TIMARFI-434745 format. One record per atom (N, C-alpha, C): x, y, z; residue in three letters. Coordinates in steps of 0.2 Angstrom, whole numbers, plus 5000, padded with zeros to 4 digits. Last residue first. Layout:
! TIMARFI-434745
XYZAla...
***
This chain:
! TIMARFI-434745
480450675022Unk480050645027Unk480450625033Unk481350715012Unk481050765016Unk480650745022Unk481750605005Unk482250635010Unk481950685015Unk481150475000Unk480850535002Unk481250575007Unk482050364999Unk481650384993Unk481350454994Unk482750335010Unk483050385005Unk482650405000Unk482050235015Unk482150295019Unk482550345016Unk482050135005Unk481450175006Unk481550235010Unk483550124995Unk483150105001Unk482650155002Unk483750124978Unk483750164984Unk483350144990Unk484650024968Unk483950034971Unk484050074978Unk485450054953Unk485450064960Unk484750064963Unk485749924941Unk485349984943Unk485449984951Unk486549864927Unk486649874934Unk486149934936Unk486149734916Unk485949804918Unk486049824925Unk486249614910Unk486849644913Unk486749714915Unk485249544905Unk485349614902Unk485949644904Unk485349424913Unk485349424905Unk485549494902Unk485449454926Unk485949414923Unk485949414916Unk485449614934Unk484949564930Unk485449524925Unk485849654949Unk486149634943Unk485649584939Unk485649794960Unk485349734957Unk485649724950Unk486349844975Unk486449844968Unk486049784965Unk485849964987Unk485849894985Unk485949894978Unk486650064999Unk486350064992Unk486349994990Unk487050145011Unk486550095011Unk486250095004Unk488650165014Unk488250185009Unk487650125008Unk489250125026Unk489250195025Unk488750215019Unk489249985028Unk489350035034Unk489150105033Unk489049915016Unk488749895022Unk488749945028Unk489849985007Unk489149995007Unk488849965013Unk491350055010Unk490949995011Unk490250005012Unk492050175008Unk491950135002Unk491550075003Unk492150235020Unk491950275015Unk491750235008Unk492750145028Unk492050155029Unk491750205024Unk494150155025Unk493750095023Unk492950105023Unk494650305018Unk494550265024Unk494050215022Unk495750315004Unk495050325007Unk494950285013Unk497350375002Unk496950315003Unk496250335007Unk497450504989Unk497550474996Unk497150414996Unk498050614976Unk497750554978Unk497950534986Unk497450794977Unk497950734976Unk497650674979Unk496450884979Unk496650874972Unk497150814971Unk495050904989Unk495650874989Unk495850854982Unk494251014997Unk494250994990Unk494950974989Unk494151055010Unk494050985009Unk494050965001Unk493551225006Unk493851175011Unk493651105009Unk493751274989Unk493351264995Unk493751215000Unk494751384981Unk494651314982Unk494351304989Unk495251494970Unk494651484974Unk494551404975Unk496351494963Unk496451524969Unk495851514974Unk496051454950Unk496351404955Unk496451424962Unk494651484941Unk495151524945Unk495451474951Unk494151444925Unk494251424932Unk494751464935Unk493551584915Unk493951524916Unk494051514923Unk491951624909Unk492451644914Unk492851584916Unk491151674894Unk491451624899Unk491951644903Unk490651754884Unk490751784891Unk490951724896Unk490651664873Unk490951724873Unk491151764880Unk489951544871Unk490451554876Unk490851614877Unk489251564860Unk488851554866Unk489351564872Unk490151564850Unk489751624851Unk489451624858Unk490551434851Unk491051484852Unk490751554853Unk489551354846Unk489651364853Unk490151414855Unk489751364832Unk489051384835Unk489151394842Unk490951314829Unk490851384827Unk490151404831Unk490851184834Unk491251234837Unk491151304836Unk489951134824Unk489751134831Unk490151184835Unk490751134813Unk490051174813Unk489851184820Unk491751044817Unk491851114815Unk491251164816Unk491050924817Unk491250954823Unk491451034822Unk490750904804Unk490150914808Unk490450954815Unk492050894799Unk491650944797Unk491050954801Unk492550784807Unk492850844808Unk492450904805Unk491650684801Unk491650694808Unk491950764809Unk492150684787Unk491450714789Unk491350724796Unk493850744789Unk493350694786Unk492650724788Unk495350754794Unk494950794789Unk494450754786Unk495550704811Unk495650694804Unk495150744800Unk495150724824Unk495750754822Unk495850754814Unk494050644825Unk493950714825Unk494550754824Unk494650514824Unk494250534819Unk494150614819Unk495250514837Unk495650524831Unk495250544825Unk494150494845Unk494550554845Unk494950564839Unk493850364841Unk493350414840Unk493750484840Unk494950284845Unk494750294838Unk494350354836Unk494950314859Unk495550324855Unk495350334847Unk493750254862Unk493850324863Unk494350354859Unk493950124859Unk493450154855Unk493550234856Unk494950094868Unk495150094861Unk494650124857Unk494350104880Unk494850154879Unk495050154871Unk492550084878Unk493250054880Unk493750114878Unk491150174885Unk491550144880Unk492250124882Unk489950104897Unk490450154895Unk490950124890Unk489150014901Unk488850054895Unk489450104893Unk489649944911Unk489649904905Unk489349954899Unk489450034922Unk490150024919Unk490149994912Unk488150144924Unk488350074923Unk488950064919Unk488250274924Unk488350244931Unk488450164930Unk489350364913Unk488750324914Unk488850284920Unk490350444909Unk490050454916Unk489550404917Unk490550414896Unk491150394901Unk490850394908Unk489550484890Unk489550414890Unk490050384895Unk489950614892Unk489450584896Unk489350514896Unk490950624881Unk491150634888Unk490650604893Unk490150604870Unk490650554871Unk490850564879Unk489350714871Unk489050654871Unk489550594873Unk490250814869Unk489850814876Unk489550744876Unk490650804856Unk491150794862Unk490850784868Unk489550834849Unk489850764848Unk490350754854Unk489250964854Unk488750904856Unk489150834855Unk490451064861Unk490151034855Unk489850974857Unk489951144876Unk490351104873Unk490051074867Unk489751294886Unk489551254881Unk490051214877Unk490251274903Unk490251314897Unk489951264892Unk490251204915Unk490251274915Unk490251314909Unk489351074921Unk489651094915Unk489651164914Unk489550994937Unk489251044933Unk489651064927Unk489450814938Unk489750874939Unk489450934935Unk488050724944Unk488550734940Unk488850804940Unk487250604955Unk487450674954Unk488050674949Unk486450494958Unk486750504952Unk486950574950Unk485950484971Unk485550524967Unk485850534960Unk486850394977Unk486150384979Unk485750424973Unk488250424973Unk487950354973Unk487250344973Unk488350564974Unk488550524967Unk488150464967Unk487950584987Unk487550614981Unk487750584975Unk488950514994Unk488250494994Unk487850524989Unk490050584990Unk490050514988Unk489350494988Unk489750704996Unk489850704989Unk489750634987Unk489850665010Unk489150695007Unk489250684999Unk491150625012Unk490650575012Unk489950595009Unk491950745001Unk491950705007Unk491350655006Unk492550874995Unk492650814993Unk492550764999Unk491551024995Unk491950984999Unk491950914996Unk491351114980Unk491051084986Unk491651044989Unk491851164967Unk491651214972Unk491351184979Unk492151064958Unk492751114960Unk492551154966Unk491650954952Unk491450964959Unk491951014962Unk493050934941Unk492450914943Unk492250924951Unk493951094937Unk493951024939Unk493250994941Unk493751184922Unk493551174929Unk493551104931Unk494051194909Unk494551214913Unk494351204920Unk493251124899Unk492951184902Unk493451224907Unk493951024893Unk493451064889Unk493351124892Unk494750974903Unk495050994897Unk494651044893Unk493750934912Unk494250984914Unk494551014908Unk493050834905Unk492750894908Unk493250944909Unk494050734903Unk493850774898Unk493450834900Unk494250694916Unk494750734913Unk494550764907Unk493050624917Unk493150684922Unk493650724919Unk493350524908Unk492750564907Unk492750634911Unk494350454915Unk494450494909Unk493950544907Unk493550394925Unk494050444927Unk494250494921Unk492850304917Unk492450354921Unk492950414923Unk493950224914Unk493550264908Unk493150324912Unk494250164925Unk494750214922Unk494450254917Unk493150084926Unk493250134931Unk493750184929Unk493449994916Unk492850044915Unk492850094920Unk494349914922Unk494549954917Unk494050014915Unk493749914939Unk493949884933Unk494249934928Unk493349884955Unk493749934951Unk493849884945Unk492249894969Unk492449864963Unk492849914959Unk491549914981Unk492249904981Unk492549874975Unk490249954978Unk490349884978Unk491149864979Unk490250094980Unk489650054981Unk489849984982Unk491450154976Unk491150164983Unk490650114984Unk491550094963Unk492150094968Unk491850104975Unk490450134956Unk490550064958Unk491150054963Unk490750274953Unk490250254958Unk490350184961Unk492450314951Unk491850284948Unk491350264954Unk493350464955Unk493250394956Unk492550374954Unk493550594954Unk493750554948Unk493650484949Unk493150654966Unk492850664960Unk492950624954Unk494250584975Unk493550564975Unk493150584969Unk495650514970Unk495350584971Unk494650574970Unk496350374978Unk496150414973Unk495950474975Unk496350194984Unk496650264983Unk496350304978Unk496050064994Unk495750104988Unk496050174989Unk496349925000Unk496749984999Unk496450024993Unk495449824999Unk495549855006Unk495949915006Unk495349774987Unk494849804989Unk494949844996Unk496549764975Unk496549764982Unk495949804985Unk496549674960Unk496349734963Unk496249724970Unk497049584951Unk497449594957Unk497149654961Unk496549564938Unk496349514943Unk496649524950Unk497049664930Unk496349664932Unk496149624938Unk498649724937Unk498249674933Unk497449674935Unk498849904941Unk498849834943Unk498449784937Unk499550044947Unk499350014941Unk499449934942Unk500150114957Unk499550084959Unk499250044953Unk501250174951Unk501350134956Unk500750094958Unk501250264940Unk501050194939Unk501050144945Unk501250404937Unk501050374943Unk500750304942Unk500650474921Unk501150454925Unk500850414932Unk500250504904Unk500050474910Unk500650454914Unk500550654895Unk500750584897Unk500550564904Unk500350754881Unk500150744888Unk500250664889Unk500550884871Unk500850824872Unk500750804880Unk500051024872Unk499650964869Unk499950894871Unk500951114877Unk500251124879Unk499751064876Unk502150994882Unk502051054880Unk501251064881Unk502150894891Unk502850914889Unk502750984885Unk501250874906Unk501250904899Unk501950924897Unk500550724915Unk501050784914Unk501050804907Unk499450664926Unk499550674919Unk500050734918Unk498950674939Unk499450614937Unk499550614929Unk498050774940Unk498750784943Unk499250724942Unk496950724934Unk497350774930Unk498050794934Unk496950544936Unk496650614937Unk497150664934Unk496850384940Unk496950424935Unk496550494936Unk497150254947Unk497150324950Unk497250374945Unk497050134940Unk496650144946Unk496750214950Unk497450074928Unk497850124931Unk497650134938Unk497549904924Unk497149954926Unk497550014929Unk498049784911Unk498149824918Unk497549874918Unk498149714899Unk497749684905Unk497849724911Unk498849784890Unk499249744894Unk498849704899Unk497749864886Unk497949814881Unk498449764885Unk497749964896Unk497249914895Unk497449854891Unk498850034892Unk498850004898Unk498349954898Unk498450084879Unk499050044880Unk499050004886Unk497350164883Unk497250104879Unk497850054879Unk498150264890Unk497650224894Unk497450164890Unk498850324879Unk499150294884Unk498750244888Unk497750364871Unk498150314868Unk498550284874Unk497150464880Unk496850394879Unk497250344876Unk498150564880Unk498050524886Unk497650464885Unk498150604866Unk498750584869Unk498650534876Unk496750644866Unk496950584862Unk497650564865Unk496750754874Unk496450694876Unk496650634872Unk497550844866Unk497750824873Unk497450754875Unk496750844855Unk497450824854Unk497650794861Unk495650914860Unk495550844857Unk496250814857Unk496251034862Unk495951004868Unk495850924866Unk496651084850Unk497151064855Unk496851024860Unk495351094844Unk495751044842Unk496351024846Unk494951204852Unk494651144853Unk495051084850Unk496451294858Unk495851284853Unk495551214855Unk497151374872Unk496951314868Unk496351314864Unk497351484879Unk497751484872Unk497551414868Unk496751474891Unk496451524886Unk496751524879Unk497551384898Unk496851364895Unk496651414890Unk498751394904Unk498651404897Unk498051394894Unk498751384918Unk499151434915Unk499051444908Unk497851284921Unk497751344925Unk498151404921Unk498251184912Unk497651214911Unk497551274915Unk499451154919Unk499451174912Unk498851214910Unk499051094931Unk499451154931Unk499451194924Unk498350984926Unk497951034930Unk498351104930Unk499450914920Unk498850934916Unk498450994920Unk500950964928Unk500350924928Unk499850954923Unk502251044918Unk502051014924Unk501450974923Unk502751094907Unk502151124909Unk501851094915Unk503851004904Unk503951084905Unk503351114908Unk504350874913Unk503850894909Unk503750974910Unk505850784912Unk505550834915Unk504950864910Unk506050604914Unk506050664909Unk505650724913Unk506650554930Unk506250554925Unk506350614920Unk507250454943Unk507450514938Unk507050504932Unk506550414958Unk506550404951Unk506750464948Unk507450404974Unk506950434969Unk507050414962Unk507550354991Unk507750344984Unk507150374980Unk507850475005Unk507450425001Unk507750414994Unk508250585012Unk508350515014Unk507950465011Unk508150715009Unk507450685010Unk507550615013Unk509450735008Unk509050775013Unk508450745014Unk509950644998Unk510150635005Unk509750675010Unk509150544987Unk509150614989Unk509350614996Unk509750444975Unk509650444982Unk509650514984Unk509050374960Unk509550414963Unk509350414971Unk508850294944Unk508650294951Unk509250334955Unk508250334927Unk508650294932Unk508450304939Unk507450384917Unk508150374916Unk508550334921Unk505850374909Unk506250364915Unk506950344914Unk504750474900Unk505350434900Unk505650434907Unk502950464900Unk503550504901Unk504150454902Unk502050364888Unk502250384895Unk502850424895Unk501850344875Unk501350334879Unk501450354886Unk502950334866Unk502450374864Unk501850384869Unk503950294880Unk503950304872Unk503450354871Unk503550174892Unk503950224890Unk503950234882Unk502850064897Unk502550114893Unk502950174890Unk503850004905Unk503449964900Unk503050004895Unk504350094913Unk504750074908Unk504350034902Unk503250104922Unk503450164918Unk503950144912Unk503249984928Unk502750004923Unk502850064919Unk504549984935Unk504349934930Unk503849954925Unk504250094943Unk504750104938Unk504650054933Unk503250034951Unk503050094947Unk503650104942Unk503949934957Unk503449924953Unk503249984948Unk504850004965Unk505149974960Unk504549954955Unk503850054975Unk504350104971Unk504550064965Unk503349934980Unk502849984976Unk503350034972Unk504449884986Unk504149844980Unk503649894976Unk504649964997Unk505149964991Unk504849934985Unk503750045007Unk503649985003Unk504049994996Unk503750165014Unk504350115015Unk504350055011Unk503350305006Unk503150245008Unk503750205009Unk503150424997Unk503150425004Unk502950355007Unk504350424984Unk503650394986Unk503750394994Unk505050544973Unk505050494978Unk504350474980Unk505750604958Unk505050594962Unk505250534966Unk506350734948Unk506550684953Unk505950674958Unk506550774931Unk506150774937Unk506350714942Unk507850864922Unk507450804924Unk507050814930Unk508650934909Unk508250944915Unk507850884916Unk510350904904Unk509650884903Unk509250904910Unk511650994896Unk511350964902Unk510550944900Unk511951064884Unk512451024888Unk512250984894Unk511550914879Unk511350974876Unk511451044881Unk511350764881Unk511450814886Unk511250884885Unk511350604878Unk511050664876Unk511050704882Unk512850504876Unk512350534880Unk512050594877Unk513750364871Unk513550424869Unk512850444872Unk514950284881Unk514250294879Unk514150364877Unk516450234872Unk516050264878Unk515350264876Unk517450224862Unk517350174867Unk517050204873Unk517450304851Unk517750334857Unk517750284863Unk516950214841Unk517550244840Unk517850274846Unk515650174846Unk516250124845Unk516950154844Unk514650224858Unk515150254853Unk515750214852Unk513050164860Unk513750154862Unk514150184856Unk511750274864Unk512050224860Unk512750214863Unk511050354875Unk510750344868Unk511050284864Unk510850384892Unk511150344887Unk510750344880Unk510550564897Unk510350494897Unk510750454891Unk511650674906Unk511150654901Unk511050584900Unk512550734915Unk512750684910Unk512250674905Unk511950834923Unk512550854919Unk512650804914Unk510350884925Unk510750824925Unk511350834921Unk509550994936Unk509950984930Unk510350924930Unk507850964942Unk508550974943Unk508950964936Unk506450974953Unk506750984946Unk507450994947Unk505450854962Unk505950904961Unk506150914954Unk504050804972Unk504350804966Unk504850864965Unk503650694986Unk503850754983Unk504150754976Unk502150584987Unk502850604988Unk503050664984Unk500850544984Unk501250494986Unk502050514987Unk500250664979Unk499850614984Unk500350564987Unk501550784979Unk500950744976Unk500650704981Unk502150944981Unk502050884985Unk501450844982Unk503351024970Unk502651014972Unk502650944977Unk504751064968Unk504151084964Unk503551084967Unk506351104973Unk505751074975Unk505151104971Unk507851084964Unk507251134966Unk506651094967Unk509551084961Unk508951044963Unk508451084966Unk510651124954Unk510051164955Unk509451124956Unk511250974947Unk511351034949Unk510751074950Unk511850804949Unk511250844948Unk511450914951Unk512750714953Unk512750734946Unk512250784944Unk512650684966Unk513050744965Unk513150754958Unk511850574967Unk511550634967Unk511950694966Unk512150454954Unk512350484960Unk512050554961Unk511150344947Unk511350414945Unk511550444952Unk511050184939Unk511150224945Unk511450284944Unk509850184925Unk510550174928Unk510550204935Unk508950094912Unk508950144918Unk509650134921Unk508350064895Unk508950074900Unk508750114906Unk507450064886Unk507350014891Unk507850024896Unk507850154876Unk507350174880Unk507150124886Unk508850084869Unk509050134874Unk508450154878Unk508449904868Unk508549974865Unk508650024871Unk508349794876Unk508449784869Unk508449854865Unk508949754892Unk508749804888Unk508849794880Unk509349664901Unk508849644897Unk508649694891Unk510349724908Unk510549664905Unk510049644900Unk509649834914Unk510149844909Unk510349784905Unk508849754923Unk508549804918Unk509049814912Unk509749704931Unk509349654927Unk509049694921Unk510349814937Unk510749774933Unk510349724929Unk509149864944Unk509549904939Unk509949864934Unk508949764953Unk508449784948Unk508749824943Unk510149754960Unk509949694956Unk509449714951Unk510049874967Unk510649864962Unk510449804958Unk508949854974Unk508949914969Unk509449894964Unk509449764983Unk508849744979Unk508749794973Unk510449824990Unk510649764985Unk510049754980Unk510949984991Unk510349934992Unk510449884987Unk511850064986Unk511850054994Unk511350004996Unk512050074973Unk511550114976Unk511550114984Unk513650074966Unk513150034970Unk512650094973Unk514950034954Unk514350074957Unk513950034961Unk515749944948Unk516050014949Unk515550054952Unk515249814946Unk515649824952Unk515949894953Unk514649834933Unk514249824939Unk514649834945Unk515349854921Unk515349914926Unk514949894932Unk515249744914Unk515949754916Unk515949814921Unk513849744911Unk514149694916Unk514849714919Unk513849844901Unk513549854907Unk513749814913Unk514449764891Unk514749824893Unk514449844900Unk513549664889Unk514249644891Unk514549704894Unk512449734884Unk512449704891Unk513049684894Unk512949764872Unk512849814877Unk512749784884Unk513049644864Unk513649684866Unk513549734871Unk511749604864Unk512249554866Unk512849594868Unk510949714860Unk510849684867Unk511449644869Unk511349854851Unk511449774851Unk511449754859Unk510649984843Unk510749954850Unk510849874849Unk510150074833Unk510850084835Unk510950044842Unk508650024838Unk508950074834Unk509650084837Unk508749854843Unk508449914843Unk508849964838Unk509549744841Unk508849734844Unk508449794844Unk510449704826Unk510349744832Unk509649734835Unk511049544822Unk510549594821Unk510549634827Unk512849534822Unk512249504823Unk511749564822Unk514149584822Unk513849564816Unk513149534816Unk514849634833Unk514749564833Unk514349544826Unk514949774828Unk515449744832Unk515449664831Unk513949834821Unk514649834818Unk515149794822Unk512449734819Unk512949774824Unk513649774821Unk511449774806Unk511849724809Unk512249764814Unk509849854807Unk510449844804Unk510849794809Unk508249784811Unk508749834812Unk509349814808Unk506449754809Unk507149734809Unk507649794809Unk504949744818Unk505449784815Unk506149754815Unk503749614815Unk504249644820Unk504749684816Unk502049594813Unk502749604810Unk503149644815Unk500849474817Unk501249534819Unk501949534816Unk499649414805Unk500249404809Unk500649464810Unk
***
């Protein structure tokens, strides 16, 4: 039976608190009293924020409307696959608890909080609000915190106000800090990511767009999955709208327009490669239809640029398996990576392997991000339908054996002997 954490009594109403220093009954009343004192200018967003505040059982579930004039030194950082990202100083800081003595919200500011502002290049407001809902669902140890919504007047769009990740994306952190990472650091990074992915899968969801640009780093180890706008229940995958970064996309996505939780695992396997070697998958070739055909027809795998401890390499390559059913679950990966972080036999075996390959990697050259070939696309985009439809672009037949569930790709005769 699941045990629920109990909290102290509320000092005001004497009922049990619903979170650490948080009483839903009292605090929702306080929020309600301020509903008429602010507006986003959009009734749907107003209702969304109000409903979220009304239902919040702890401070981490709270978001608020934040006027743009409460931010200082707003600085453009980067353009992602779905919108621009900014850095700013927030004067007020996020709500932590109600100060009963001062009759006001106690905020975490120190004296200000750095935040990230992220907008979506889409008129689809439902997609924007869905990302916030998912971000709130996983906030805590599995996802970056979200604090509220604002409106950027120059961009003329609503933006999410999020916890600022000091090292930016995982890709950016690897570019700047890879040489400082130990193998245990690398395992820790991957453990943070897989814990988040396992939590997503436990909710019956798929991320559908997992790559190193959608993971942010609070420091060189603490890494969190972001960009939940495309995160969907397993039963709601839209085959007509396939987004992603080609090197991170599983073969079945191209061959059969299929996406499952095991497709997320394939993407995680490519992230493992990046963390272990510093090199993005297929870093030196165009990310186009030819790469898709090589992956789907000939089972092409990315180049491994340095020696990797065999225990970790085996785990990574299991994630790359062409047959989705043979890939491990996120939970199994979480358990296995945790074992390698513990002082036990697995760690002892791993230590010996690390010592052996460190000598072999003495002349290893780290990835140079300045060297990027044409058509090497690093951010998410919607793929043209012809790139994912086997009937028009990928002449590959899939055979499913009903008892063994062994998925095999049968290459048509005209592709058996390409030289003829």
